C-alpha positions in Angstrom: 0.0 0.0 0.0 2.9 2.3 0.7 4.2 1.9 -2.8 0.8 2.6 -4.3 0.5 5.8 -2.2 3.9 7.0 -3.4 3.0 6.3 -7.0 -0.2 8.2 -6.7 1.5 11.2 -5.1 4.2 11.1 -7.8 1.5 11.1 -10.5 -0.4 14.0 -8.8 2.8 16.0 -8.3 3.4 15.8 -12.0 -0.2 16.6 -12.7 -0.1 19.8 -10.6 3.1 20.9 -12.5 1.4 20.2 -15.8 -1.8 22.1 -14.8 0.4 25.0 -13.6 2.0 25.3 -17.0 -0.8 24.1 -19.4 -4.0 24.6 -17.4 -6.4 21.9 -16.2 -7.5 21.1 -19.7 -3.9 20.2 -20.5 -4.1 17.4 -17.9 -5.5 14.3 -19.5 -4.9 10.6 -19.0 -2.6 10.6 -22.1 -0.5 13.7 -21.3 -0.1 12.7 -17.6 0.8 9.2 -18.5 3.6 10.6 -20.8 4.7 13.0 -18.1 5.2 10.2 -15.5 6.5 7.6 -17.9 3.5 5.2 -17.5 1.1 3.6 -19.9 -2.3 5.1 -20.2 -3.8 1.8 -19.0 -1.5 1.9 -16.0 -2.7 5.4 -15.1 -6.3 4.3 -15.6 -5.8 2.0 -12.6 -5.4 5.1 -10.4 -7.9 7.4 -12.1 -11.0 6.3 -14.1 -11.5 9.4 -16.1 -10.0 12.7 -17.2 -12.3 14.6 -14.8 -11.2 12.3 -11.9 -7.6 13.2 -12.7 -8.3 16.9 -12.9 -10.2 17.0 -9.6 -7.5 15.0 -7.8 -4.9 17.5 -9.3 -6.9 20.4 -7.9 -7.0 18.8 -4.5 -3.3 18.0 -4.6 -2.5 21.6 -5.5 -3.6 22.6 -2.0 -1.3 20.0 -0.6 1.6 21.5 -2.6 0.8 25.0 -1.7 0.0 24.7 2.0 3.6 24.6 3.3 4.4 27.8 1.4 1.1 29.7 2.0 -0.9 28.5 4.9 1.4 26.8 7.4 3.9 29.6 7.8 1.1 32.2 8.2 -0.6 30.2 10.9 2.5 30.6 13.1 2.0 34.3 13.2 -0.1 36.0 15.9 -3.9 35.9 15.3 -5.3 39.1 13.6 -3.7 41.4 11.2 -0.2 39.8 11.4 -1.6 36.5 10.3 -3.8 38.0 7.6 -0.8 40.0 6.3 1.4 36.9 6.3 -1.1 34.7 4.4 -1.6 37.4 1.7 2.2 37.9 1.3 2.6 34.1 1.0 -0.4 33.7 -1.3 0.5 36.2 -4.0 2.8 34.5 -6.5 3.0 31.2 -4.4 3.3 28.8 -7.3 6.9 29.5 -8.4 8.0 29.4 -4.7 6.5 26.0 -4.5 8.5 24.8 -7.4 5.8 24.9 -10.0 6.7 25.8 -13.6 3.8 28.1 -14.2 1.0 29.8 -12.2 -1.7 28.7 -9.8 -3.9 25.8 -11.2 -7.0 27.0 -9.3 -6.6 30.6 -10.6 -6.2 29.2 -14.2 -9.3 27.0 -13.7 -11.5 30.0 -12.8 -11.1 31.2 -16.3 -11.0 27.8 -18.0 -14.3 26.7 -16.4 -16.2 29.9 -16.0 -18.8 28.8 -18.6 -18.4 25.0 -18.4 -20.7 23.0 -16.2 -18.8 20.0 -14.9 -17.6 18.3 -11.7 -14.3 20.0 -12.2 -16.0 23.4 -12.1 -17.9 22.3 -9.0 -14.6 21.4 -7.3 -13.1 24.8 -8.3 -16.1 26.6 -6.8 -15.8 24.5 -3.6 -12.1 25.3 -3.2 -12.5 28.9 -4.0 -15.4 29.3 -1.5 -13.4 27.5 1.2 -10.5 29.9 0.6 -12.7 32.9 0.7 -14.2 31.6 3.9 -10.7 31.3 5.5 -9.7 34.8 4.4 -13.0 36.2 5.9 -12.3 34.4 9.2 -8.8 36.1 9.3 -10.3 39.5 8.5 -13.0 39.0 11.2 -10.3 38.1 13.7 -8.5 41.3 12.9 -11.8 43.2 13.4 -12.4 41.4 16.8 -8.9 42.4 18.0 -9.6 46.1 17.1 -6.9 46.2 14.4 -9.6 46.8 11.7 -12.6 48.9 12.2 -15.8 47.4 13.7 -18.1 48.3 10.9 -15.8 46.9 8.2 -17.6 44.7 5.6 -15.4 41.6 5.7 -17.0 40.2 2.5 -16.1 43.4 0.6 -12.5 43.2 2.0 -12.1 39.7 0.7 -13.7 40.5 -2.6 -11.2 43.3 -3.2 -8.4 41.0 -2.0 -9.3 38.3 -4.5 -9.3 41.0 -7.2 -5.8 41.9 -6.3 -4.7 38.3 -6.4 -6.1 37.8 -9.9 -4.6 41.0 -11.1 -1.3 40.0 -9.7 -1.6 36.6 -11.5 -2.3 38.4 -14.8 0.4 40.9 -14.3 3.1 38.4 -13.3 2.1 35.5 -15.6 0.6 37.2 -18.7 2.4 40.6 -18.8 5.6 39.3 -17.1 5.7 42.6 -15.2 8.7 42.9 -12.9 6.8 45.1 -10.5 3.8 42.8 -10.0 4.8 41.9 -6.4 5.4 45.5 -5.4 2.2 46.7 -6.9 0.2 43.9 -5.2 1.9 44.8 -1.9 1.0 48.4 -2.3 -2.6 47.6 -3.2 -3.0 45.4 -0.1 -1.4 48.0 2.1 -3.8 50.7 0.9 -6.8 48.3 1.5 -5.6 47.7 5.1 -5.1 51.4 5.7 -8.6 52.2 4.5 -9.9 49.5 6.8 -8.1 50.4 10.0 -9.9 51.7 13.1 -9.9 55.5 12.9 -8.5 57.4 15.8 -11.0 58.3 18.5 -12.3 61.9 18.6 -10.8 62.3 22.1 -7.4 61.2 21.0 -7.6 63.5 18.0 -8.6 66.5 20.1 -5.7 65.8 22.6 -3.3 65.7 19.7 -4.5 69.0 18.4 -4.2 70.6 21.9 -0.6 69.3 22.3 0.3 70.7 18.9 -1.3 74.1 19.9 0.5 74.2 23.2 3.9 73.7 21.5 3.2 76.9 19.5 
């Protein structure tokens, strides 16, 4: 059983790399069999269809990315430090994880936006789970008083996902050398707009101190 598990993981590792470079539609029983040096019938023993391969590749992409994105961030203090860490790790994570292209899930959002299939359903599920995690981190920062109490966490996450996709396009399609810097600047601006404003009393005391110096 240990050998079978290792074989499956090796297949999925190649599948994630292939999806990173060629998209999920580039992952078929034939292309993956060629990539791992197996016969198509040998691969069929592990996966019974093209869609089963693609869904498993999507699931394995999370396994590949977690040590680079999620796990280091969860070691940071709860609240804004953890949220900031996960965003920094998330933007452009694929090359740091050793993948030859971009994020397979991000690519799948465009590949399957008009295609009804179990693969699309898996992408929807994974994307919703990720948005849920980001919302939880935002809410923790709100609860700790690092972000303002009336902040719309869903809107924050919506804007954050837009930044991620724009970073993906800028880095992968345009090959822009400033993609990381611009994404970091956009996130910093979003956080600044979302912070707790200074209390009126604190603001008045600051004005009085400045006036007394004059």
